[in-house]
MIBA-862649 format. One record per residue: z, x, y of N, C-alpha, C, O, CB in turn; residue in one letter. Coordinates in steps of 0.05 Angstrom, whole numbers, padded with zeros to 5 digits, always signed. Atoms other than C-alpha are relative to their C-alpha. Glycine has a CB too. Example, Ala and Ser with C-alpha at 12.3 -4.5 7.8 and 13.67 -1.06 7.14 Angstrom:
% MIBA-862649
+00000+00018-00024+00156+00246-00090+00000+00018+00024+00013+00039+00024+00025-00020+00001a-00001-00016-00024+00143+00273-00021+00014-00015+00022+00018-00005+00044-00029+00009+00009s
***
This chain:
% MIBA-862649
+00007+00024-00015-00357-00088+01285-00010-00022-00019-00028-00017-00035-00022+00007+00021m+00008+00022+00018-00363-00155+01250-00028-00009+00006-00038-00007+00029+00019-00023+00002p+00027+00012-00004-00431-00187+01240+00004-00029+00007+00017-00044-00007-00017+00003-00026e-00001+00027-00008-00439-00252+01277-00027-00013-00004-00047+00001-00006+00008-00002+00030f+00026+00014+00001-00492-00306+01270-00014+00006+00027-00002+00001+00048+00004-00031-00004t+00013-00008-00025-00543-00281+01321-00004-00024+00019-00009-00046+00011-00026+00013-00006p+00005+00020-00020-00550-00319+01386-00030+00001+00008-00044+00017-00004+00017+00005+00025g-00016+00018-00015-00572-00352+01427+00007-00025-00017-00008-00032-00035-00013-00009+00026p-00008+00025+00012-00534-00414+01404-00005-00022+00020-00004-00018+00044+00030+00001-00009w+00006+00023-00017-00552-00483+01431+00017-00024-00008+00020-00029-00032-00030-00006-00001k-00015+00025+00004-00510-00546+01438-00019-00023+00001-00036-00025+00019+00023-00004+00020a+00018+00024+00001-00545-00611+01418+00016-00024-00008+00035-00022-00024-00024+00005-00019k-00013+00025+00008-00523-00683+01413-00017-00013-00022-00041-00009-00024+00002-00019+00025s+00014+00013+00022-00540-00725+01353-00011-00028+00008-00023-00041-00009+00018-00003-00024n+00011+00025-00010-00558-00786+01395+00001-00001+00031+00014+00016+00043+00016-00025-00011c+00002+00000-00030-00573-00805+01468+00025-00010+00015+00027-00004+00038-00023-00016+00008p-00023+00011-00015-00507-00840+01484+00020+00022+00005+00020+00043-00008+00013-00022-00017e-00021-00020-00008-00449-00802+01517+00022+00002-00021+00034+00024-00022+00012-00008+00027k-00022-00001+00018-00399-00819+01462-00007+00012-00028+00008+00008-00047+00011-00028-00004k+00009-00011+00025-00437-00783+01407+00014+00027-00005+00026+00039+00012-00030+00004+00000c-00011-00027+00007-00414-00721+01370-00022+00021+00006-00046+00014+00007+00009+00001-00029t+00018-00022-00007-00445-00654+01385+00000+00021-00023+00018+00022-00039+00008+00013+00027w+00003-00021+00020-00469-00596+01342-00009+00025+00015-00021+00024+00037-00020-00007-00023m+00010-00026-00011-00483-00522+01356-00017+00013-00021-00010+00015-00044+00025+00019+00008v+00020-00012+00018-00544-00489+01326-00008+00028+00010-00007+00034+00034-00025-00018-00002f+00013-00025-00006-00572-00420+01323-00030-00006-00001-00039-00021-00019+00008+00023-00021n+00029+00008-00002-00646-00423+01342-00015+00008-00026-00034-00006-00033-00013+00014+00023k+00014-00009+00024-00666-00386+01278+00007-00018-00024-00008-00019-00044+00006+00029-00006e-00009+00016+00022-00626-00432+01232+00004-00029+00009+00025-00041+00004+00027+00011-00011w-00003+00026-00013-00639-00498+01266+00007-00023-00019+00015-00044-00009-00025-00007+00014s-00007+00022+00019-00628-00540+01202+00029+00000-00007+00039-00020-00018-00017+00002-00024n-00029-00002+00008-00556-00516+01192+00017+00006+00025+00014+00028+00036+00003+00023-00021w-00017-00005-00024-00506-00524+01249+00022+00021-00005+00032+00024-00027+00012-00026+00010p-00022-00019+00000-00455-00470+01266+00026-00017+00001+00046-00010-00011-00002+00020+00023i-00023+00019-00003-00407-00527+01286-00012-00028+00002-00033-00031+00013+00018+00008+00025a+00010+00028-00001-00414-00602+01279+00024-00019+00004+00047-00012-00002-00015-00007-00026a-00020+00020-00003-00376-00665+01297+00020+00006+00022+00044+00000+00019+00014-00005-00025g-00018-00009-00021-00347-00636+01361-00007-00014+00026-00028-00025+00030-00001+00030+00003i+00004+00011-00027-00339-00660+01433-00019+00017+00016-00023+00040+00010+00027-00003+00015e+00020-00013-00015-00391-00642+01484+00010+00026+00013-00003+00047+00011-00011-00018+00022e-00010-00024-00014-00348-00593+01524+00006+00023-00020+00000+00046-00013+00026-00007+00016n-00005-00020+00021-00327-00557+01460-00027+00012-00009-00029+00036-00014+00015-00011-00023d+00026-00010+00009-00400-00552+01439-00012+00020+00020-00023+00040+00012-00020-00024-00004a+00011-00019-00020-00420-00519+01504+00016+00026+00000+00004+00048+00003+00001-00013+00028h-00016-00025+00001-00362-00470+01500-00007+00016-00024-00010+00041-00022+00030-00008+00000l+00007-00014+00024-00378-00452+01428-00028+00013+00002-00032+00035-00006+00001-00019-00024i+00027-00011-00002-00452-00443+01444-00002+00024+00019-00020+00040+00017-00019-00022+00010s+00000-00023-00018-00434-00394+01499+00014+00025-00011+00013+00046+00001+00015-00008+00026a-00015-00022+00011-00392-00350+01453-00015+00026-00003-00004+00047+00005+00011-00008-00027a+00014-00026+00003-00445-00298+01436-00005+00014+00027-00003+00038+00030-00027-00004-00014p+00005-00011-00027-00462-00289+01510+00026+00010+00013+00026+00032+00025-00012-00022+00018d-00025-00009-00011-00389-00284+01531+00010+00025-00014+00021+00043-00002+00022-00022-00002m-00008-00024+00015-00374-00234+01475-00015+00025+00010-00003+00046+00015-00005-00004-00030h+00016-00022-00009-00431-00190+01498+00007+00008+00029+00009+00032+00035-00030-00007-00001e-00008-00006-00028-00411-00195+01572+00027+00015+00001+00030+00033+00016+00002-00026+00016a-00026-00014+00000-00339-00175+01556-00003+00029-00010+00009+00047+00000+00020-00015-00018l+00005-00027+00010-00363-00115+01515-00013+00017+00022-00006+00041+00025-00018+00000-00025k+00013-00015-00022-00407-00094+01574+00020+00006+00023+00017+00026+00036-00024-00016+00011m-00020-00003-00021-00348-00102+01622+00021+00021-00006+00034+00032+00012+00014-00026+00007a-00022-00018+00008-00301-00057+01582-00002+00028+00013+00019+00037+00023-00001+00004-00030m+00000-00026-00013-00325+00011+01609+00008-00001+00029+00022+00016+00039-00028+00013-00003p-00007+00003-00028-00319-00013+01681+00030-00006+00002+00043+00006+00019-00016-00023+00013f-00028+00007-00002-00250-00043+01668+00017+00024-00007+00039+00028+00005+00006-00023-00018m-00015-00025+00006-00226+00022+01635+00000+00018+00024+00021+00031+00030-00013+00014-00025e+00002-00016-00024-00251+00059+01697+00018-00011+00022+00031+00004+00036-00029+00002+00009f-00014+00012-00022-00219+00009+01744+00030-00002-00004+00045-00006+00015-00010-00028+00004a-00029+00002+00005-00150+00009+01710+00016+00017+00019+00013+00041+00020+00006+00007-00029k-00018-00014-00019-00099+00026+01763-00013+00008+00026+00001+00020+00043+00011+00024-00013g+00014-00007-00024-00151+00036+01817-00005-00025+00017-00006-00047+00006-00027+00015-00005r+00007+00022-00018-00166-00007+01878-00031-00002+00001-00043+00011+00019+00012+00004+00028a+00029+00002+00001-00238-00027+01861-00010-00028+00005-00034-00034+00003-00011+00010-00026v+00008+00028-00005-00238-00101+01877+00020-00013+00018+00036+00000+00031-00002-00015-00027g-00019+00014-00017-00199-00155+01913+00029+00008-00007+00035+00012-00031-00003-00030-00003p-00027-00010+00004-00126-00136+01922+00016-00018-00019+00036-00009-00031+00014+00002+00027a-00015+00018+00017-00102-00198+01884-00008+00002-00030+00003-00013-00046-00003-00028+00010d+00008-00003+00028-00136-00176+01819+00016+00023-00013+00015+00046-00003-00031+00005-00003i-00015-00020+00014-00091-00139+01771-00019+00011-00022-00022-00001-00043+00027-00012-00013d+00020-00011+00018-00142-00094+01736+00012+00006-00027-00002+00003-00048-00012+00025+00012s-00012-00005+00026-00093-00074+01681+00004-00026-00016-00001-00026-00040+00027+00014+00004e-00003+00026+00013-00078-00147+01665-00027-00011-00009-00030-00022-00031+00015-00020+00018e+00027+00010+00007-00152-00165+01666-00010+00016-00024-00022+00004-00042-00019+00003+00024l+00008-00016+00023-00167-00107+01619+00015-00008-00026+00002-00010-00047+00005+00030+00006l-00016+00009+00023-00111-00130+01572-00011-00026-00010-00014-00030-00035+00030-00003+00008r+00011+00026+00008-00140-00201+01571-00027+00003-00013-00034-00010-00033-00001-00019+00024q+00027-00004+00012-00211-00176+01557+00003+00012-00028-00010+00003-00046-00016+00019+00018i-00004-00012+00026-00186-00132+01500+00011-00021-00020+00003-00021-00043+00020+00024+00002k-00012+00020+00017-00145-00190+01472-00022-00020-00009-00023-00028-00032+00023-00015+00014q+00021+00019+00007-00205-00238+01475-00020+00013-00020-00029-00001-00038-00015-00009+00026a+00018-00013+00019-00251-00187+01441+00012+00003-00027-00001-00001-00048-00009+00027+00012l-00014-00003+00026-00200-00173+01387+00001-00027-00015-00003-00028-00039+00028+00011+00004a-00001+00027+00012-00193-00248+01374-00028-00007-00011-00030-00017-00033+00009-00021+00020k+00027+00007+00009-00269-00257+01370-00008+00017-00024-00024+00008-00040-00020+00004+00023a+00007-00019+00022-00274-00197+01322+00019-00001-00023+00018+00016-00041-00002+00028+00011e-00019+00003+00023-00218-00221+01276+00022+00021-00001+00033+00026-00022-00015+00000-00025g-00020-00022+00000-00170-00166+01298+00025-00008+00016+00041+00008+00024-00012+00025+00013k-00022+00010-00016-00120-00210+01335+00026+00006-00013+00030+00001-00037-00003-00030+00005e-00027-00007+00011-00048-00186+01326+00017-00024-00003+00040-00022-00011+00013+00021+00018a
***
């Protein structure tokens, strides 16, 4: 498992106007941004990455159990959802094919 900069990460603007650039910081390393010079929506998405990664890892055992079973709404393809979760985790962990 790769080592990530620990979360939580926070998105902050460098000025009060809406047209400013945004940065993402780790609370422990507040003087050095993880990302800088980015749009607001990207900053919020990047700052959520540690939380989303953890949520996907927690969902894996349930999705493995649910594969091929009717455990949710009929329009959810559990095998496709499991494939997408695995693909997202692999990408985040640098294992993307």
